[in-house]
N, C-alpha and C positions, 0 to 999 in steps of 0.2 A: 656733502662736505668732503673735501679731497683730503687724501693722506698727506700730511705735511712731512717735510724734512726735517731732521732735528734742529739743524741751525735756525729754523724758523719757528720754533715752538717756545713758547714761554709759560711756563706754570708758576701762576700767583696765588697764594693763598691769602685770603682777604680776612683779616683778624681784628678784634677790638671788643670793646664793652659793647653789651647791648644797647642798642636804640643809636648808635653812631651813623648808622646810614650805609652798612655795607651791602645789604641786600638791593637797596635802592641804587646803589652806585653800579651794580651789576645791572640792574634794570635799564639805568640811562646809557650805559656801553652798548648795551643791546639795541637799545632804540638808535643811538648814533651811528650803529654800523648796518641800520635797515632791517635788523631780524625783525624786530616789532614795529607796528605802526603807531604805537603808544607807549607811554611809560606806565607800567602797571604801579599799584601803591600797596605797601604793606597794610595799610589799615582799611584798605577795599578788599584785602585777600585776593588780590589777581597779579602777584608778581611771578616771574617764572620759576625762581629757585624756591620760594616758599609756597610748595603746592600741596602739601600734605595737611590733611583736614586739622590735624593737632596744631599746625602752624598758623593756619588762617584763622583758627578760632581764637588762639592766643595772641596772634600777632607778633610773633616772634619767631626767629629761626631754631629750629631743633635738630636739624639733620646738616650735614655737609651736602652741598648740592654743587653739582658740577654745571658751569656756565660758560662754554667757549665761545668766543667770538673771533672773527676774521677782520683783519686790519691790513689791507694791501696785501702782501705775501706772508703775513705773520699770523699765526694762530696764536692766541692768547686764552689758555685754559685758566678761567677763573673758579678758584675753588672757595665759595661762599660758606663761612662757617658760623656756628651760633656765637653770641656774644655772653652766654648766661653760664654761670659755674657749672650747673647740673649736667650740663651737655659738652664737657670739656674734653671727651673723649674724641669727638667728631673734629676738634682742632687739632689733636694729636695726630691722627689720621692726615688730615690736610697738611700739616707742617712736615708729615714724613716724605711726602711725594713732591712738594713744591720747592724750586729752587730759591724763590724768592717770597718774603713775606711782605704784605701790603698791611701797616696797621693804619687802620681809620679811627680819627679822633674827632670829636665835636670840637668846634671853635668855642663854642659858648660853655661847655662843662669841662673842657680839658682831659686830663689824663686821669682816667678813672681805675677802678680797682682791678677788673678784667685784664686790661690793658696792661697793667703792670704785672699780673701774674703770666700773661701769654708772651710778654716781652722776655721775660727771665727764661722761659721754654725756648725761646729762639736764641738767647744767648748761650743755653747749653749745647745746642746744635751748631753754634757759631755761623747762624744763618745769616745771609744778606737780607736786608729788610730796607724799606722805604715807608714815608709817613705821608698820609693823606689828610689835611685838616680839612673838615667837611664843616658844612652849616655856618659859612662865614656871613650869611645874609640874616642869621638870627639876632636878636637882641643879646647885647652883652657879649658877643663874640669878640674875642680879642686875639690877634695874631702874636702879638709881642708876650703877652702872657701865656699863651700856651706854649710858645717857642722856649720861654723861660722854665716853664714847668717841666717839659721835656728834658731840659738840660739838667734841672735838679733832680728829676725823678730816675734818670739813668746817666749817673755821673761817669765821665771819661769818653761818652759817646759824642762823635764829632757830626753833629747835625747841620746840614748843609742847604739852605735856602735856595730852591732852583727857579722860583718864581717870585714875581712882586704881585702882591694883591691889590687891586684897585677898588678903592671905595672902603666902606666899613658898613657893618649891619645892613640895614635896608638898602643902602646906596651900593654896596658891593656889587661890581658887575662884570669885571674880567680878571684875567690872569696875565702877567707878562712874562714869558720865558727867558731867562737870562742868557741862554744860548740860541736864542732865535733874533728876530729884528726888533730890537728895542727902541721904542720913540726916545726922541732926544730929551723929553721930560725927564724920563728916568734913568737917563746914561749913567749919571754918577752913582746912582743907588746901585745899578746893575754891575758897575765896575768893582764896587766895594764887595758885592756878593761872588763876583768871579773870582775876585782875589782870595777870598774865604774858600771857594772850590778848590784853587791851586794849592793852598796851605794844606787842605786836609787830604787832597789826592795825589799830589805830584809824586810821592813816594812810590805810587802804584807802577812807574815807568822810570826806569834810570835815566833815559834820555831827557824826559821832560823834567825831572826832578834837577838834573844839572842847569837846565835853562832857568828854572825858577830859582835855584841858588845863585845863579849869576845874574838875575834881575832881568832876565831877556823877556820880552813880552812873549805870552802865550797864544798860540793862534788858536782859532775856533776849534780846529781838527785836533789839537793839542788837548783841549778841554773836555772834548766829546771822548777823547781815547781814553783819559785818566779816569774820566766818570764811569766808564764802562768797567775799566780794570779794579777801580777803588771800590765799586760796589760789589764785584764779585769777590774782591779780598775782604769783603766786611771792615773796610778802612773809614768809611763814612756811611751817614744815613741821608740820603736826599729828602728834602722836605716840599712838598707840593700842596696847592691850596684849591679850594672851590666850594661850589654849592650843588650837591646833586641835584636838590628840588629844583633850582633855577637852570639846571644843567649849564653850570659855569665851571670851567676847569675840567671838566670830564672828558672831552676830546684831547686836550692837552696832557691828561694822565695817561689815557689809553697809548698815545703817541710816545709819550716818555717810556712807557713798559715795552712797548714794541721796539724802540732804539736802545734802550740801555739795561732793560732787565736781564739777569743770569740765563744764558742759554744752556740746556740739558747737555749733560756729558752722556755719551754712549759707550758702552762697553762691547768687546766683541762677541762674546758668547751670548746666545739668547738668555734673556732673564726678564722675569714680570713679577712685580709684587701686587697681590691683592690686598689693598688698602682699606676696602670698605665692603660691607655686605648689606643688602637692603631686601628684606622679604616682601615683595609684591603680591597682591591678592590675585593677578591673573597671570604674570610671567613666573611667580614662583621666586627663587631666590636669584637676585641681580648680584654679581661681583663686579665691582670697579677695580679696573687694572692699569698699573703704571709700567709703562715698557722701559725697561732699563738697557737692552741689549738687543741687537736683532730686529727682525721684524715678526710681528704677531698676526698670523693670518687667521681667517675664519675657517672652522671645520678641521681643525687639525687636533693631533694628539700629541699634548705633552707630558713631561714628567714633572710631578709634584716634589720639588726637591726637598721639601720640608717633611713630608710623610712616606716618601718613597713608593708612590703608586701613580699609576697612569691616569691622565684627566682628559676627557674629550671637550675641547674647546668648540662651542657651536657657532651661531652668527654673532659676530662681532657688530657693536653699534656703538656710535657716540650717541652721547645723551645731554641733553640740554634743559635742566629742570627735569620734567617728565617726558619731553618730546625725544624720540628716537630716531635715528637715522642709520642706517644699515651701512657698513664699509667692509670691503674684502679684507682689508689690513690695517695695521696700525705700527708705525715705525717708532724706534727707539726715542724716549722723550715724551711721546704722546700718552694721553689717558683714554682708556676706550672701556666699555662694558659689556659683560657677556651674562647670560641667563643660564640657569640649572646646570651649574657645576655640582658634581656629585660629591667629591672627596675635599674639598678644597674650601679653606676657612679664611677669615681676614688674618693677614699676617703672614700667609704662606707665599712660597716662591714657586712660580711654574718655569720651566726652563726646557731646552731642547733634550731629547732623549740621549743625544750623542754626548752631552758632558752635563754633569749635574752641577747646578749652581743653588746656592742658597743665601739670599739677601738677608740682611739684617731684618729681623722682624719688628713689629711695633709694640713699644711698652707703654701700655695704658696705665692710667692712673688706680690705684687700689680703691675699690667701692667701700664706704665707710658706713652708709645709711640703711637700716634694714626695716622692713615691713613684712608681717604676717600676711599671707593670702590664702583663701580659700574660696572652692567654688561655690556658686548659690544654688546648683542643682546637680544631680547625678549625671546628667546629660554633659553639664559644664565640666564637671570633673573628669569625665572619660576624655575631653578634648583638651584640657588645661594643660597636661603634661607637654604634648606635642607642640602646642602654641607657645609655651616659655622657652623651650628649647630653640624653637625659629627665632624666638627675639633675642634670646641671648646671642645666637650666632649673629644676628644684625647690630647688637650694641655690646663690644666686648667690656664694657664697664658694668655690664650687669650680671651678677652671679645668682645662681639657684642653688638653694641647699635645704635639708630637712634633718635637723638635730635629732639624734635619738632621744635626748632628754626631753623635749617638748613635742615631737611628732607634727610641728608646724612646717608648712613650706614657706621657706624665707625668700624674698626679693631683696637683693643687697645692690644699691646703686651709689650714685654720688650726692644726691639730695631727693629731697621729697617731691619736688616738680617733676623729675626724671620718673619716678615711680608711678605719679600719677598718669603721667602719659603712657607708660606701659599698661597700666590698666584701661586707658581709652582704647589702645591698641588692640588689647585683648578682645575687647568687644567688637570694635569695627573691622578689624581684620579677619577674625578667626569666629566671631559669634560666642564667645565665651563670656559667661558673666561672673563676675569676682566680687568678693568683699575683702578689705583689709584691715588690720587691725595691729597694735603694737605687739612685738616679739615677746614671748615669755622669755625670762632668763633661763639658760641651760643649767640649773642649779644640780647637785649630787648630794648623796648621803653617805655617812660613813659612821663608823663606832670608835670610841675613845676607851672601852673596857674590853677586857679578855673574859669570855664566859663559856662554860661547857653546856650543852643542851642536848636533850633527846627529842627526836620526832620519829614518832611511831604512826605508820598508816595500817590499819587493820579493817578489812570490809569482808564480810562474810555474806554470800546471798547462795541461791541454790546452785549446787556445782562447785567449782573452783573458786576460792577467794583471792584476796590480795594481801600480802603481808610485806611490810617493809619496817625494818626499825634501825636507827642509826643514832650514834652518839658522836657529836660534832664539837670541836673546838672553835670559836671564832675569835679573832683577835686582830687588832689595828695592824695593817701593813702598808707604811707611809710610801714607800718606794715602787710599789707595783699595784696597778689596778684590782687584779685577783690572783691568788694563790691557793692551789688544791693540793694537798698531801694527804697520804693516808698511812697510818702507822698500825693498821689492824693486825693482832696476832690471833694464832689459834683458829682462824678461818670463821669467826664470828660473823663476819661479812663476807661473802664469796667473792673473789677477785672478779669474776664477771660482772659484778653489779657496781664495781667502781665507776665505771663511765656515767652510768645512770644517776648515780649521786652526783657527780661533778656536775652532770646536765641540769639537776635539779637545782643545786647550787646556783648556777649561773642565771637560770630563768628568774629564781627568785630575786637576784641582785637588780633585775629590771626595773623593780617597784619598791621603793623604800618605806620605812615604818612611818616617818614623820610627815611626808607630803607626798609620797608618791614617786619621787624621782630617783634616778637609777643608784644603787650603791656602787662604792669604789674603796679602794686600799683596805682591802679585807682579806686574810689567810684565813682558810678553811681546812681543818685537819679532821679527817675521818679516822677515829680511834678505836670505835667498838660500835657494837649493835647486835642483832639476831637476825634470823631468816627461818621461813617453814619451808621444808624440802618440796612442798607441792605449791602452796599457794604463793610464794615470794617470785617475782618478776621483776623486770626493769621499770615498768611503769611504778610499781608500788616502792621502790627504791628512790625513785626520782621524786615522788610525792611525799615519801618520808623527809627527804632532804630538803624539800621547800617548807615543810612544817618547822623543822628544826631551825632554820634559817630564820624565819619569821618571828619565831619566838625568842631565838637568842639575840636578834637585833633590838628587840623590846627591852631586853635587860642590859644591854652593853652600852649604855650611854650614847644613843644615836644624836648625831649632830648633823646640821646643814653646812654644806659647803658651797662657796660661790665661787665662780670662774672669775680669774683675774687676768688682766691684759697689762701689756707694757705698751706704752705710747710714746711716740716721737711727733711734737707739736712744733711746726714751724710758725712763727710769728713775728712780726715787726717788734723792735725794741720798746716802742711805746706802749705795748699792750702786755708785756711780760708778767708784771705785777699782778694785773686781773686775771690772767690766765693760771698763775700760779695760785692765787687765792681761790679760785673756783675749783682748781685739783683738790686743794686741801678741804673744800666743802663737800667734795664727793667723795670722802674719805681715802683720798689717795696720798701718795707721798713723792717728792721728788727724787730722782735717781742722779740728776746732774744737768748741766747746761752749757752748751757751747755754741760759739758763733758759726753761721752757714751762710756766708756771703754778706747780704745785707739784713738778714734774719737771724734770729735767734732761735736755737733748737733746744726746746725743753724736753728732757726724758723723765717719764713717770710711770708708777706701777698704780692701777686704779681698779677697782671692781668693776666688772663688765656691766653690771646692773646700772652704775651710774654713769654708763657712757653710751646709753641706747640712743639718746638724742643729741648726742654731742656734736655731730655735724652743723645741726641748726645753731646750738648753744656758741660753738666757736666762731661760725660766720657773725652772729650777732655781737660776740665780745670784741672781734677784731674788724668790724666793717668790711667783712667777707675776705680780709688778707691772710687768714690764717688757713692752716691746712694740717693733717693730721694722718698718721697710720698707726694701727694697733696690731699687736700680735698677742695671741692667748699665750701664757706661760704658765698656767696651772689652775689649782684650787686652793682657797684657804677657808677655813672655818669663819661662818658668819658670826661677827660679834653676838654674845649670849641675848642681850637684851632687844637687840633689833632681830635675831633669830626667832624668838617667841612671836613678835608681832607679825613675821614674815610667814610664819610657818600658818598661822591662823588665816592669814590672807591667801596662801596657796591653796590651802584645804577647800577654802571657800570657793576659789576659781575653779578647781577641778569638780566640785560638787555642783556649781553651777553648769 
């Protein structure tokens, strides 16, 4: 594959709800341009873009896949993205580097949930886009119904029909381009559609607009000119039709993209964005690069402008599914892949060393669904850490953490299916066997009463013994996690043992009296004690402090505290009542509500324990249309009645 000039490159992000035919559309374009000799099928697991075992097994796309096709002198980089919510991060990556979004919609099912969510993402970017209504050969496919649904789902958008579909359902057989040769039978319908195009797009060009306002007939060249400009300016959305399965309308769509899709812009300075990372079992880390300025050459040294380190770029290659083709260079606008970058991660900018450039990075959605993960064996445990690091490099919506309160390793992602796939990848790619379970809530413990307590450690064996004796005041300290002060007078505890006392108290706080969770919000004052000139040492005073703390907590009215989060929940208007009612059932309370575009933004404060499966709950309540973010804001006392039951359960868990 040759290196194409910027003006001959089209970067198209295929988006839409799962099952609308995005992957099959890419497959048909490959077949029509002679790259493949037969059209693969998702159900058969033999498509070019869905080649990972997890994808062929589930028969859905999970990763962004690059599928370049060549049409005449034009190269079209198709970015095939998943249509399921758990893999929305892949869509975010694709939309970041494409100039045009191609929304694929089923003519039988219409506008579905994920299409609405991705459309909103493109709205935020003010991204030019077009619509391809697929599956018009299916039973119940209805062009007029889908067009009306598009207009009602996305009010204010000018959808312009660029083709006339011929036949319906099983008799659907072809599409007629209104800018091509139109048979006389369809001339009147084409004229109406051309007028709609002129009305929507004329303002893209002043000369054409004047002709339109003065009711002069627009030429074919006028219409083609304003179509290109109006699409680039996001003044209208062209709508095309077809059936990928019958290979109807696919060639026409590819030609339309070639002629009218937005051409990449090029900047003078060399600039490359890393928009995706893939951990390959044989090649190691593969980085997908979009060139924004200059020419990127194989075997060159660039500056990572995001991290201020040099990066050796090895052999570049074009990627089509999993097939690689080496190239010496890639010009501005093109997409290329390189393996084994050492310092560079997704979202980083590579640039020429002569001028530092930093492109806008990629803002991925925050993960909200967690599972605890543990290795099946010691051998698995030794490999699990590095394997998870590589997978988190590959998927920026995956976070790995280990809360001190629970000592569990947590995987946090967008949803349960995504984490199931991570588990499969650990086994397949890295040979790591793991098990998952629900995360424990990171409770804390504290005290509600001030006490004074003695701790004495005295041990006598042959030779020198150990002696440490402290009197400590324990009191609640709501504003700080831990405070240590000393008010010793008269040298009853030598000053050189103060650090050992503090260390013993801190260690004792790591395991509480009620259920073994870390203690918090406690002030400890060392005010008296005694020592032995021979037997006292740092270890003895540390142990004495631990004894004092543990005895004191038992007497100081210990209570269990639970983490609390503030949540921002975005839902359509019709689900507000149900969501608020559910928050109340989760011991939460409302902080307020505002309108956010077409959605309502509900703000609330909820115990974290009630939110562990909220990703799944919210999807069920809102038919997949709701989303939320949560922020930890602090700890609050668990209600007494609930606390008694909970402490018994937590003790049983720890003993088990």
